[in-house]
C-alpha positions as CSV (number, residue, x, y, z in Angstrom):
1,M,-0.2,0.1,0.0
2,L,2.4,2.9,0.7
3,T,4.5,1.9,-2.2
4,Y,2.5,4.0,-4.1
5,L,4.2,6.6,-2.5
6,A,7.0,6.4,-4.4
7,E,4.8,7.7,-7.1
8,L,4.9,11.0,-5.3
9,E,9.1,11.4,-5.2
10,E,8.7,14.6,-7.8
11,F,6.7,16.4,-4.7
12,F,9.5,15.1,-2.1
13,G,12.3,13.4,-2.9
14,P,12.8,11.3,0.1
15,L,9.9,9.6,-1.1
16,R,11.8,7.2,-3.7
17,L,13.0,5.0,-0.5
18,F,9.5,3.4,-1.3
19,R,11.0,2.3,-4.5
20,Y,13.8,0.1,-2.8
21,L,12.7,-3.4,-1.1
22,T,15.5,-3.2,1.5
23,F,13.8,-0.2,2.7
24,R,10.8,-1.3,2.8
25,S,12.1,-4.6,4.0
26,A,13.1,-3.1,7.3
27,M,10.1,-1.0,8.1
28,A,8.1,-4.0,7.5
29,A,10.1,-5.8,10.1
30,G,10.2,-2.4,12.0
31,T,5.8,-1.9,11.7
32,A,5.6,-6.1,12.5
33,F,7.6,-5.3,15.6
34,V,5.5,-2.3,16.6
35,I,2.0,-4.0,15.7
36,G,3.0,-7.3,17.4
37,F,3.4,-5.2,21.0
38,I,0.7,-3.9,20.5
39,I,-1.5,-6.0,20.4
40,A,0.0,-8.8,22.6
41,P,-1.1,-7.6,25.8
42,P,-4.2,-6.7,25.5
43,L,-4.9,-9.8,23.5
44,L,-3.1,-12.0,26.2
45,A,-5.3,-10.7,28.7
46,R,-7.9,-11.6,26.5
47,L,-7.5,-15.1,26.9
48,R,-6.6,-15.1,29.9
49,A,-10.2,-14.2,30.5
50,L,-11.3,-16.1,28.4
51,K,-9.4,-19.1,29.9
52,M,-8.3,-20.4,27.0
53,G,-5.5,-22.6,29.1
54,Q,-3.5,-24.9,26.3
55,P,-5.1,-28.9,27.5
56,F,-2.2,-31.3,28.3
57,R,-1.7,-35.2,27.7
58,Q,-1.7,-36.8,31.2
59,A,0.7,-38.9,33.0
60,A,-1.3,-41.5,31.9
61,E,0.0,-40.9,28.3
62,V,3.2,-39.1,28.7
63,G,4.9,-40.6,31.6
64,K,7.2,-38.3,33.5
65,L,7.0,-35.4,31.1
66,A,3.5,-34.6,32.3
67,E,5.1,-33.9,35.3
68,L,8.1,-32.0,33.6
69,H,5.6,-29.9,32.1
70,S,3.3,-29.7,35.1
71,S,3.6,-25.5,35.3
72,K,2.5,-25.1,32.4
73,G,-0.8,-25.7,33.4
74,G,-3.7,-22.9,32.4
75,T,-1.0,-21.2,30.0
76,P,-3.3,-19.3,27.5
77,T,-3.1,-20.6,23.6
78,M,-3.6,-18.9,20.1
79,G,-1.0,-17.2,20.7
80,G,-0.3,-17.4,16.8
81,L,-2.8,-14.1,16.4
82,I,0.3,-12.0,17.5
83,I,2.1,-13.2,14.3
84,F,-0.5,-13.3,11.7
85,I,-1.6,-10.0,12.7
86,A,1.5,-8.4,13.0
87,V,2.9,-10.0,9.6
88,T,-0.2,-9.9,7.4
89,S,-0.5,-5.8,8.8
90,S,2.7,-5.4,8.0
91,T,3.2,-7.0,4.8
92,L,-0.3,-5.5,3.2
93,L,1.7,-1.9,4.3
94,W,4.9,-2.5,2.6
95,A,4.9,-5.0,-0.2
96,R,4.0,-4.1,-3.8
97,P,0.7,-6.5,-4.2
98,N,1.4,-9.5,-6.6
99,L,0.6,-12.7,-7.0
100,Y,3.1,-14.0,-4.9
101,I,2.6,-11.9,-2.1
102,L,-1.3,-12.6,-2.3
103,T,-0.6,-16.5,-2.4
104,A,1.5,-16.8,0.4
105,L,-1.3,-14.7,2.7
106,F,-3.9,-17.0,1.3
107,V,-1.8,-19.9,2.3
108,F,-0.8,-17.9,5.8
109,T,-4.4,-16.9,6.4
110,G,-6.0,-20.3,5.9
111,L,-3.9,-22.3,7.5
112,T,-4.5,-19.9,10.7
113,A,-8.0,-20.6,10.3
114,L,-7.6,-24.0,10.2
115,G,-5.1,-23.9,13.3
116,F,-7.7,-21.8,15.5
117,A,-10.4,-24.7,14.4
118,D,-7.8,-27.4,16.1
119,D,-7.2,-24.7,18.9
120,Y,-10.7,-24.5,20.0
121,L,-11.9,-27.4,19.9
122,K,-8.9,-28.6,22.1
123,V,-10.0,-25.6,24.7
124,S,-13.6,-25.8,24.5
125,R,-13.6,-30.3,24.6
126,R,-10.5,-29.4,27.5
127,H,-8.6,-32.6,25.5
128,S,-5.6,-32.0,24.0
129,G,-7.1,-34.0,20.9
130,G,-8.5,-31.1,18.3
131,L,-9.7,-31.8,14.5
132,R,-8.8,-35.5,13.4
133,G,-6.2,-35.3,11.3
134,R,-7.2,-37.1,8.3
135,Y,-9.4,-33.4,8.1
136,K,-6.2,-31.8,9.0
137,L,-4.3,-33.2,5.6
138,L,-7.6,-33.0,3.8
139,A,-7.5,-29.2,4.4
140,Q,-4.3,-29.2,4.1
141,G,-4.4,-30.3,0.3
142,A,-7.0,-28.0,-0.3
143,I,-4.9,-24.9,0.7
144,A,-2.3,-26.4,-1.6
145,A,-4.2,-27.2,-4.9
146,I,-5.8,-23.8,-4.1
147,T,-2.2,-22.2,-3.9
148,L,-1.2,-23.8,-7.0
149,G,-4.2,-22.9,-8.8
150,L,-3.6,-19.2,-7.7
151,L,-0.2,-19.3,-9.3
152,H,-1.4,-20.2,-12.5
153,L,-3.4,-17.2,-13.0
154,D,-0.3,-15.5,-14.6
155,P,1.7,-17.2,-17.4
156,G,5.2,-16.3,-15.8
157,S,4.8,-17.8,-12.4
158,A,3.0,-21.0,-14.3
159,A,6.1,-21.9,-16.0
160,L,8.3,-20.8,-13.7
161,I,6.7,-22.9,-11.1
162,R,7.2,-26.0,-13.1
163,E,10.5,-26.0,-12.3
164,L,12.1,-28.1,-9.8
165,W,15.5,-27.3,-8.6
166,V,18.1,-28.5,-6.0
167,P,21.0,-27.3,-4.1
168,F,24.7,-26.9,-5.6
169,L,22.8,-27.3,-9.3
170,K,22.9,-24.7,-11.8
171,N,20.2,-25.4,-13.3
172,P,16.7,-27.3,-12.7
173,I,17.0,-30.7,-12.6
174,I,13.2,-30.7,-14.6
175,A,12.7,-27.8,-16.8
176,E,8.3,-28.7,-16.6
177,T,7.7,-30.8,-14.1
178,P,4.3,-33.1,-14.7
179,Y,1.2,-32.2,-13.4
180,W,1.0,-35.5,-11.6
181,L,4.4,-34.9,-9.9
182,L,3.6,-31.1,-9.4
183,I,0.8,-31.7,-7.5
184,P,1.7,-33.9,-4.8
185,F,4.9,-32.3,-4.4
186,F,3.1,-29.2,-3.5
187,F,1.3,-30.5,-0.7
188,V,4.5,-32.7,0.4
189,V,5.9,-29.2,0.7
190,L,3.2,-27.3,2.1
191,A,1.8,-29.7,4.6
192,G,5.3,-31.3,5.3
193,S,6.7,-27.8,6.3
194,S,3.3,-27.0,8.3
195,N,3.1,-30.6,10.7
196,A,7.4,-30.3,10.8
197,I,7.0,-27.0,12.4
198,N,4.0,-28.1,14.4
199,L,5.9,-30.9,16.1
200,T,8.5,-28.9,17.0
201,D,6.3,-26.9,18.8
202,G,6.3,-28.6,22.1
203,A,9.2,-26.8,24.5
204,D,8.9,-22.9,25.1
205,G,10.3,-20.3,22.5
206,L,11.6,-23.6,20.2
207,A,9.6,-23.7,17.2
208,V,9.2,-19.8,17.1
209,G,13.1,-19.4,17.9
210,C,13.4,-21.8,15.0
211,T,11.6,-20.2,12.9
212,I,13.6,-16.9,13.2
213,T,16.5,-18.3,11.4
214,V,14.2,-20.3,8.8
215,A,12.5,-16.7,7.6
216,L,15.6,-14.7,7.3
217,V,16.6,-17.0,5.3
218,Y,14.2,-17.0,3.4
219,G,13.9,-13.7,3.3
220,I,17.6,-12.9,1.9
221,M,16.5,-15.9,-1.2
222,S,13.6,-14.1,-1.8
223,Y,15.7,-10.6,-2.6
224,A,18.5,-12.7,-4.5
225,V,15.5,-13.8,-6.9
226,G,14.0,-10.4,-7.7
227,H,17.3,-9.5,-8.3
228,A,18.5,-9.7,-11.7
229,I,21.8,-9.4,-11.0
230,I,22.3,-11.0,-8.1
231,A,20.3,-13.9,-9.3
232,D,22.2,-14.2,-12.5
233,Y,25.6,-13.9,-10.6
234,L,24.4,-17.2,-8.4
235,F,23.0,-18.8,-11.1
236,L,19.4,-18.7,-9.3
237,R,16.4,-18.5,-11.5
238,F,15.0,-14.9,-11.8
239,I,12.0,-14.4,-10.7
240,P,10.5,-10.7,-11.8
241,G,8.2,-10.0,-8.6
242,G,9.8,-12.7,-6.3
243,G,11.7,-10.3,-4.0
244,E,8.8,-9.0,-2.5
245,L,8.5,-12.0,-1.0
246,A,11.5,-10.7,1.5
247,V,8.8,-8.5,2.9
248,L,6.8,-10.8,4.3
249,C,10.3,-12.7,5.5
250,A,11.2,-9.9,7.3
251,S,7.3,-9.3,8.8
252,L,7.4,-13.1,10.1
253,V,11.2,-12.4,11.0
254,A,9.8,-9.5,13.7
255,G,6.5,-11.1,14.5
256,C,8.2,-14.3,15.7
257,M,10.6,-12.3,17.7
258,V,7.7,-10.7,19.3
259,F,6.1,-13.7,19.8
260,L,9.2,-14.9,21.4
261,W,9.3,-12.3,24.0
262,F,6.3,-13.3,25.5
263,N,6.9,-17.4,24.7
264,A,10.6,-17.6,26.3
265,H,10.8,-19.8,29.3
266,P,8.5,-19.9,31.3
267,A,6.1,-18.9,28.3
268,E,3.6,-16.0,28.9
269,V,1.3,-17.7,25.4
270,F,1.7,-21.0,23.5
271,M,1.4,-19.8,19.4
272,G,-0.8,-23.4,19.4
273,D,-1.4,-24.8,15.7
274,T,-2.7,-21.5,15.0
275,G,0.4,-20.8,15.1
276,S,2.3,-23.1,14.2
277,L,0.7,-24.9,11.5
278,A,0.5,-21.7,9.2
279,I,4.0,-20.6,10.2
280,G,5.3,-23.8,8.3
281,G,3.0,-23.6,5.4
282,L,4.0,-20.1,4.8
283,I,7.6,-20.9,4.8
284,G,7.1,-24.2,2.7
285,A,4.9,-21.5,0.4
286,V,7.7,-18.8,0.1
287,A,10.2,-21.8,-0.5
288,L,8.0,-23.1,-3.6
289,M,8.2,-19.7,-4.8
290,V,11.6,-18.9,-4.7
291,L,11.9,-22.5,-6.5
292,Q,13.8,-23.5,-3.3
293,P,11.5,-26.6,-2.0
294,V,14.1,-28.8,-1.3
295,T,17.0,-26.3,-0.1
296,L,14.4,-26.3,2.7
297,I,15.1,-29.8,4.0
298,I,18.9,-28.4,5.0
299,I,17.6,-24.6,5.9
300,G,14.4,-26.3,8.1
301,G,16.9,-29.0,9.7
302,I,15.8,-28.9,12.8
303,F,12.1,-29.2,11.7
304,V,13.6,-32.3,9.2
305,M,14.6,-33.9,12.6
306,E,11.8,-33.4,14.5
307,A,9.3,-34.9,12.1
308,F,11.3,-37.7,10.9
309,S,12.6,-38.6,14.6
310,V,8.8,-39.2,15.0
311,I,8.2,-41.5,11.8
312,L,10.6,-43.5,13.1
313,Q,9.5,-43.9,16.7
314,V,6.4,-44.4,15.4
315,G,7.7,-47.0,12.5
316,S,10.1,-49.0,14.9
317,Y,6.9,-49.2,17.2
318,K,4.6,-51.1,14.8
319,L,7.5,-53.1,13.2
320,R,9.4,-54.2,16.1
321,G,7.3,-53.3,19.0
322,K,10.4,-51.5,20.1
323,R,10.8,-47.6,20.9
324,I,13.9,-45.7,19.5
325,F,13.5,-42.6,21.7
326,L,12.1,-42.1,25.2
327,M,9.7,-40.0,23.9
328,S,9.1,-38.6,20.5
329,P,9.6,-35.5,19.3
330,I,12.8,-35.6,19.9
331,H,13.3,-32.3,22.3
332,H,11.3,-34.7,24.9
333,H,13.6,-37.1,24.4
334,F,16.5,-35.2,25.6
335,E,14.1,-33.6,28.3
336,L,13.4,-36.6,29.8
337,K,16.8,-37.7,29.8
338,G,17.3,-34.6,32.0
339,W,18.4,-32.0,30.4
340,P,16.5,-29.0,31.1
341,E,14.1,-27.1,29.1
342,S,16.0,-23.9,28.4
343,K,18.9,-25.9,27.4
344,V,17.2,-28.2,24.7
345,V,16.0,-25.4,23.8
346,V,19.4,-23.1,23.1
347,R,21.0,-26.2,22.0
348,F,18.4,-26.2,18.9
349,W,18.5,-22.8,18.8
350,I,22.3,-23.6,17.7
351,L,21.6,-26.1,15.7
352,S,19.1,-24.0,13.7
353,L,21.3,-21.4,13.0
354,F,23.9,-23.8,11.6
355,F,21.6,-25.4,8.8
356,A,20.7,-22.3,8.0
357,L,24.2,-21.5,7.4
358,A,24.7,-24.4,5.7
359,G,21.2,-23.8,3.2
360,L,22.3,-20.4,2.7
361,A,25.9,-21.7,1.6
362,T,24.1,-23.2,-1.1
363,L,23.8,-20.5,-3.0
364,K,27.1,-20.0,-4.1
365,L,28.3,-23.5,-4.0
366,R,27.0,-24.4,-7.9
């Protein structure tokens, strides 16, 4: 919205700054930061007043973990609304409206609504079980299909989105991905990223702290693919308008920082599925639109590790009747081994930063 002020630079020269992506990204981050801190206290007060406390599994289900997390009882959930409002408002103010921005916001809004419905059912029933898994996957599949359809509204994006790029190679491995592969690929990336961050959201500050590093790297990638000279130098596909996603990523970084302020141990609020499903899907959508979905495996290494630990645990138990970890996702395994929650979180943050830097390095190593 504010980008149109650049048209008035002939009347006031400094307004030309609104043309620059770096300026707007910085301002978007600042705006999201301010909006987040303005809305967070009254929103938290409202959630407490409505008794929107996070239901936890009982000792019969999770054993010693219930004792370790006993102090968290009554902590309000649905805190992902803070991130959603801050990021969406800031992006609409500072990003130049285009198909990529509108598609990303559609994914973010759709998955926020899905997560909110899941959290509401948990709170209203006073039980940790919300929406059935099949219904979540069905909704995520519908969002993925609509996302693909939206990106086909423009011939340019329709052609670009079919290219399949992988790290370390200078050219796409598939120039025109067939739709029988593209459709399930979109679903796997969006739903996989969404559910992986959801699984990671089990300790104070863990998921949101790791999200900051991932969003920061994808902000840099978005800027690179939207800049013709930089994209050519790094052997990336130049995506006209793709740089606007850097504004969204900057807003996401700032929104997550605000949330972390209140979610740091001991947490005053949990993001719930309202936040984790939406943030994961948004990152997956950005990864797809900047043609770096496979690189997400490296950049989001923590989320992959968490999801893979669950897959291994379930598979091992069903096939062998034995568990590999004391509990999955893997951050709970370390908690049960005696690591304080804050130590688990900080060490996972360190790993997340390492994975993010490794993923960023793939831009040059081609």
